[in-house]
C-alpha positions as CSV (number, residue, x, y, z in Angstrom):
1,X,127.0,121.7,95.3
2,X,125.6,121.2,92.2
3,X,122.7,123.3,90.4
4,X,119.7,122.0,88.9
5,X,118.1,123.1,86.0
6,X,114.8,122.8,87.3
7,X,113.8,125.9,88.8
8,X,110.7,126.8,90.7
9,X,110.5,130.3,91.5
10,X,106.7,131.7,91.6
11,X,105.7,130.4,88.1
12,X,102.1,129.7,89.8
13,X,99.8,130.4,92.4
14,X,96.6,128.8,93.3
15,X,94.4,131.6,91.6
16,X,95.5,130.3,88.4
17,X,94.3,132.0,85.2
18,X,94.0,128.5,83.2
19,X,91.7,127.5,85.8
20,X,88.5,126.3,83.4
21,X,85.5,126.6,86.8
22,X,83.6,129.4,86.7
23,X,84.2,129.6,90.3
24,X,87.7,127.9,91.8
25,X,87.2,125.7,94.3
26,X,88.0,126.7,98.2
27,X,91.3,124.5,99.0
28,X,92.5,123.0,102.5
29,X,95.1,120.2,102.7
30,X,94.9,118.1,105.5
31,X,98.2,116.1,106.5
32,X,99.6,117.3,103.0
33,X,96.3,115.9,101.1
34,X,93.8,118.2,99.6
35,X,90.8,118.1,100.7
36,X,87.5,120.3,99.4
37,X,86.5,122.7,102.7
38,X,83.0,121.6,102.5
39,X,83.9,117.9,103.0
40,X,86.4,118.5,105.5
41,X,84.3,120.4,107.8
42,X,81.4,117.7,107.2
43,X,83.8,114.5,108.7
44,X,85.6,116.0,110.9
45,X,84.4,119.1,112.6
46,X,80.4,119.8,114.3
47,X,79.7,123.4,114.8
48,X,77.4,124.0,117.9
49,X,76.5,127.7,116.5
50,X,75.8,126.7,113.2
51,X,72.8,128.5,111.7
52,X,70.4,127.9,109.1
53,X,72.8,124.9,108.1
54,X,75.2,127.6,106.7
55,X,79.2,126.5,107.9
56,X,81.0,128.8,109.9
57,X,84.0,130.4,108.7
58,X,86.8,127.8,110.4
59,X,89.4,130.1,110.0
60,X,88.1,132.6,112.2
61,X,87.2,130.0,115.1
62,X,90.4,129.9,116.5
63,X,93.6,132.5,117.6
64,X,96.3,132.7,114.9
65,X,98.9,135.1,114.3
66,X,101.1,136.1,111.5
67,X,104.6,134.7,111.0
68,X,105.8,137.9,110.4
69,X,104.8,139.0,114.3
70,X,106.2,135.3,115.2
71,X,109.4,135.3,113.4
72,X,112.8,135.9,115.5
73,X,115.9,136.9,113.0
74,X,118.1,136.2,116.1
75,X,117.1,132.8,115.7
76,X,117.6,130.1,119.0
77,X,118.8,133.1,121.2
78,X,117.5,132.2,124.6
79,X,114.6,130.5,123.8
80,X,115.2,127.9,126.8
81,X,114.8,131.1,129.2
82,X,111.4,132.0,128.0
83,X,108.4,131.1,129.5
84,X,105.3,129.7,128.2
85,X,102.4,131.2,128.3
86,X,100.0,130.6,125.6
87,X,100.3,128.6,122.0
88,X,101.8,132.1,120.6
89,X,104.6,131.1,123.3
90,X,104.8,127.5,121.7
91,X,105.1,128.5,118.3
92,X,108.2,131.0,118.9
93,X,109.9,128.5,120.4
94,X,109.2,125.8,117.7
95,X,110.2,128.7,114.7
96,X,113.3,129.1,117.0
97,X,114.3,125.5,116.9
98,X,113.4,125.2,112.7
99,X,115.3,128.3,112.2
100,X,118.6,126.2,113.0
101,X,118.2,124.3,109.8
102,X,118.9,126.3,106.5
103,X,116.5,124.6,104.6
104,X,113.9,125.4,107.7
105,X,115.4,129.2,108.1
106,X,114.5,129.6,104.5
107,X,111.1,128.2,104.1
108,X,109.8,130.1,107.4
109,X,111.1,133.5,105.7
110,X,108.9,132.5,102.7
111,X,106.1,131.8,104.7
112,X,106.7,135.2,106.5
113,X,107.2,137.1,103.0
114,X,103.7,135.7,101.4
115,X,101.7,136.9,104.8
116,X,101.0,133.9,106.2
117,X,99.6,133.1,109.8
118,X,99.9,130.2,112.3
119,X,97.7,128.6,115.3
120,X,96.5,125.8,117.0
121,X,92.8,124.2,117.4
122,X,91.7,120.8,118.3
123,X,91.9,118.5,115.0
124,X,90.3,115.3,116.4
125,X,93.5,113.8,115.8
126,X,94.6,115.2,112.6
127,X,98.3,116.8,112.4
128,X,97.6,119.8,110.3
129,X,95.5,121.5,107.6
130,X,96.5,124.6,105.9
131,X,93.8,126.9,104.3
132,X,95.2,128.5,100.9
133,X,93.0,131.3,100.6
134,X,93.4,132.3,104.2
135,X,96.6,131.9,104.0
136,X,96.5,129.6,107.4
137,X,98.4,127.1,109.0
138,X,96.2,125.4,111.5
139,X,97.8,123.0,114.1
140,X,96.8,120.5,116.6
141,X,97.3,121.1,120.2
142,X,95.7,117.3,120.8
143,X,93.8,118.8,123.8
144,X,96.8,120.2,125.7
145,X,97.6,123.3,127.1
146,X,100.4,125.4,126.1
147,X,102.6,124.3,128.8
148,X,101.8,120.9,128.5
149,X,102.9,121.0,124.9
150,X,106.0,122.7,125.6
151,X,107.2,120.6,128.7
152,X,106.5,116.9,126.8
153,X,109.3,116.0,124.5
154,X,107.3,113.8,122.4
155,X,104.5,116.4,121.8
156,X,107.3,119.1,121.5
157,X,109.1,117.5,118.8
158,X,105.8,116.1,116.5
159,X,104.9,120.2,116.6
160,X,108.5,120.9,115.3
161,X,108.1,118.3,112.7
162,X,104.4,119.1,111.4
163,X,105.4,122.7,111.3
164,X,108.0,121.8,108.5
165,X,105.7,119.9,106.6
166,X,102.9,122.9,106.6
167,X,106.0,125.1,105.2
168,X,106.9,122.5,102.7
169,X,103.0,122.4,102.1
170,X,103.0,126.3,101.7
171,X,106.2,126.2,99.4
172,X,104.2,124.2,97.0
173,X,101.4,125.8,97.1
174,X,102.7,129.3,96.3
175,X,104.6,127.5,93.1
176,X,101.8,125.3,91.9
177,X,99.0,125.9,93.2
178,X,95.9,123.1,92.6
179,X,96.4,120.1,90.2
180,X,93.5,119.8,89.1
181,X,93.0,122.7,86.7
182,X,95.9,121.5,84.6
183,X,95.7,118.0,84.7
184,X,93.5,115.3,84.9
185,X,92.4,112.5,87.5
186,X,95.4,110.0,86.9
187,X,97.9,112.5,86.9
188,X,96.5,114.2,89.9
189,X,96.5,111.3,91.7
190,X,100.4,111.2,90.4
191,X,101.0,114.4,91.4
192,X,99.8,114.5,94.8
193,X,101.3,111.2,96.0
194,X,104.8,113.1,94.8
195,X,103.9,116.0,96.7
196,X,102.8,114.0,99.7
197,X,106.0,112.5,99.8
198,X,107.9,115.3,99.2
199,X,107.0,117.0,102.3
200,X,107.8,113.9,104.5
201,X,111.1,113.9,102.6
202,X,111.8,117.8,103.6
203,X,110.7,116.6,107.4
204,X,113.8,113.8,107.1
205,X,115.9,116.3,105.6
206,X,115.4,119.5,108.1
207,X,115.2,117.0,111.3
208,X,118.7,116.0,109.7
209,X,119.9,119.3,109.2
210,X,118.5,120.3,113.4
211,X,121.0,116.7,114.2
212,X,124.1,118.5,113.2
213,X,122.9,121.7,114.8
214,X,122.5,119.8,118.4
215,X,118.7,118.8,118.0
216,X,119.2,114.9,118.1
217,X,115.9,114.4,120.1
218,X,114.1,115.3,117.1
219,X,115.9,112.9,114.9
220,X,115.1,110.0,117.3
221,X,111.8,111.2,117.8
222,X,111.4,110.9,114.0
223,X,112.8,107.4,113.6
224,X,109.9,106.4,116.0
225,X,107.6,108.0,113.8
226,X,105.4,106.8,111.1
227,X,108.1,108.0,109.2
228,X,110.6,106.1,110.2
229,X,111.5,103.7,107.7
230,X,112.3,107.4,105.5
231,X,114.5,108.3,107.9
232,X,116.6,104.8,108.0
233,X,116.8,104.7,104.6
234,X,118.1,108.2,104.7
235,X,120.8,107.6,106.9
236,X,121.6,104.1,105.7
237,X,122.5,105.7,102.3
238,X,124.5,108.2,103.7
239,X,126.8,105.6,105.3
240,X,127.3,104.1,102.3
241,X,127.7,107.4,100.7
242,X,128.4,110.3,102.5
243,X,128.3,112.4,99.2
244,X,124.5,111.6,98.5
245,X,124.1,114.2,101.2
246,X,125.0,116.9,98.6
247,X,124.0,115.0,95.4
248,X,120.7,114.5,96.8
249,X,120.4,111.0,96.9
250,X,120.1,110.1,99.9
251,X,116.5,112.3,99.5
252,X,115.7,110.1,96.8
253,X,116.4,106.9,98.8
254,X,113.7,108.5,101.5
255,X,111.7,109.6,98.9
256,X,111.5,105.7,97.4
257,X,110.9,104.3,100.7
258,X,107.4,106.5,101.2
259,X,106.2,104.3,98.3
260,X,106.9,101.2,99.9
261,X,104.3,101.7,102.8
262,X,101.1,101.1,101.6
263,X,98.9,102.8,104.1
264,X,100.6,106.1,103.2
265,X,100.1,105.7,99.0
266,X,96.2,104.3,99.8
267,X,95.5,106.9,102.3
268,X,97.0,109.9,99.9
269,X,94.6,108.6,96.9
270,X,91.8,107.8,99.1
271,X,92.0,111.5,99.9
272,X,92.5,113.2,96.7
273,X,90.0,111.3,95.3
274,X,87.4,112.5,97.6
275,X,88.5,116.1,96.8
276,X,88.5,115.1,92.7
277,X,84.5,114.2,93.8
278,X,84.5,117.5,95.4
279,X,85.7,119.2,92.4
280,X,83.2,117.2,89.6
281,X,80.2,118.1,91.6
282,X,80.7,121.6,92.3
283,X,81.5,121.9,88.1
284,X,79.2,123.3,86.4
285,X,80.8,121.6,83.1
286,X,80.8,117.7,82.5
287,X,84.7,117.9,83.0
288,X,86.3,120.6,85.0
289,X,89.9,118.9,84.9
290,X,93.0,120.0,82.9
291,X,94.2,118.5,80.2
292,X,97.5,119.2,80.3
293,X,99.9,115.9,79.3
294,X,102.0,115.2,82.8
295,X,105.8,115.1,81.8
296,X,108.9,114.2,83.7
297,X,109.5,117.8,84.4
298,X,106.2,117.9,86.3
299,X,107.1,115.5,88.7
300,X,110.8,116.9,89.5
301,X,109.9,120.7,89.9
302,X,108.2,118.8,93.2
303,X,111.7,118.4,94.5
304,X,113.2,121.7,94.2
305,X,114.8,122.8,97.6
306,X,115.3,126.0,99.3
307,X,118.6,125.9,97.6
308,X,117.3,125.2,94.2
309,X,118.4,122.1,93.1
310,X,115.6,119.1,92.6
311,X,117.0,115.9,94.4
312,X,114.5,113.8,91.8
313,X,115.9,115.3,88.9
314,X,116.7,112.4,86.2
315,X,114.1,110.4,87.8
316,X,110.7,112.0,86.1
317,X,110.6,109.3,83.3
318,X,111.1,106.3,85.9
319,X,108.6,107.6,88.2
320,X,106.1,108.1,85.7
321,X,106.5,105.0,84.7
322,X,107.7,102.2,87.0
323,X,104.6,100.9,88.7
324,X,105.9,101.0,92.2
325,X,105.4,104.5,92.1
326,X,102.5,104.8,89.7
327,X,100.4,101.5,90.1
328,X,97.1,101.8,91.6
329,X,96.5,98.5,93.9
330,X,94.0,99.1,96.2
331,X,90.8,98.0,94.7
332,X,88.6,100.2,96.5
333,X,90.6,103.2,95.1
334,X,90.5,101.6,92.0
335,X,86.6,101.7,91.8
336,X,86.9,104.8,92.8
337,X,89.1,106.5,90.1
338,X,86.9,104.2,87.6
339,X,83.5,105.4,88.8
340,X,85.0,109.1,88.9
341,X,86.4,108.6,85.2
342,X,83.0,107.2,83.9
343,X,81.4,110.1,85.4
344,X,83.4,112.5,83.3
345,X,82.4,110.8,80.2
346,X,78.7,110.7,80.6
347,X,75.9,113.1,81.5
348,X,73.6,112.5,84.0
349,X,69.6,113.0,83.6
350,X,67.1,112.0,85.5
351,X,69.6,109.6,86.5
352,X,70.2,108.2,83.0
353,X,73.7,108.1,82.2
354,X,74.3,109.4,78.3
355,X,77.5,109.9,76.8
356,X,76.1,112.3,74.2
357,X,74.7,115.3,75.2
358,X,72.4,115.8,72.6
359,X,70.7,112.8,72.7
360,X,70.1,113.9,76.2
361,X,69.0,117.0,75.1
362,X,66.6,115.3,73.2
363,X,65.2,113.1,75.0
364,X,65.0,115.8,78.5
365,X,64.7,118.9,76.9
366,X,63.7,120.5,80.1
367,X,66.3,119.1,82.5
368,X,69.0,119.4,80.0
369,X,69.0,123.0,79.7
370,X,71.5,123.5,82.3
371,X,74.3,121.8,80.4
372,X,76.2,122.7,77.8
373,X,76.0,120.7,74.6
374,X,78.7,120.8,72.2
């Protein structure tokens, strides 16, 4: 297998030294999309035991276990003989299956080394989210008991694919963290699309590897899921060119297919814009975002696989320029981005927008004291 010149060992973590915010924003990722934690709770959860309007720590409101305590090196041995008594057993069985995939096994081991934990909770329709600061993966149990989850082929396979996507999110977070500390809103939109597509691509890749290990039911489940078009694009490319499995071209075909679904793209953009709004609202300065220029390497490095090859190598320039990847066609998201950029260019004082902070200070000297004038 050719070795890529792009490597992503551990160049960055979430606590980034070039983060220009006074207090870094707490990040959680839901279905591969970045969300500010307060916004996530406001939209998805109501806590009966909230006091004085303060949010409870959701990460502590459910049972979770360290992956290091669940992961079994002798993966797959007698996994069908184990009885399921609780959600912990469900996760153990799932990790045993994923470990049969070379890529899945490497992602599990990295999450183990980084002391990540995993657990179940009722997420009201969302598949999973990850708490970066607490290093927790939270899965949706769909209001089912552990025994019911284990006996249902549909839900068991869905959990496998969700854990794969969550592990890929962990992989990306370990290396790249939050994009907004380095890039502006337009670049963050682009990179979040790439990251979301990549998580689904890795689910396709691991499911294909598991198919080769005798777990063909997972592949069939994937074909019938929302990512079925990506799975078919991947397999059709392999039919035409079997070597594409090693060159990365089959994975690139699945990546390309992700962008053909407008609902996927628009949903990712919507969640990213909501997150950027929360970052802006919680910032003390007028523009809390980074100013780094987005390059092809920033895109291609997100496709680095556990074997250190990059399936998007050489495609970064095209992804940055091709409207298929870079276009923003949804009118609601267009308007949202326009207002977000406008807010970065003005200083709002008493509901009046000013492009010049010095002029705002002259008009409203008392109110403008909290804003830095440059």
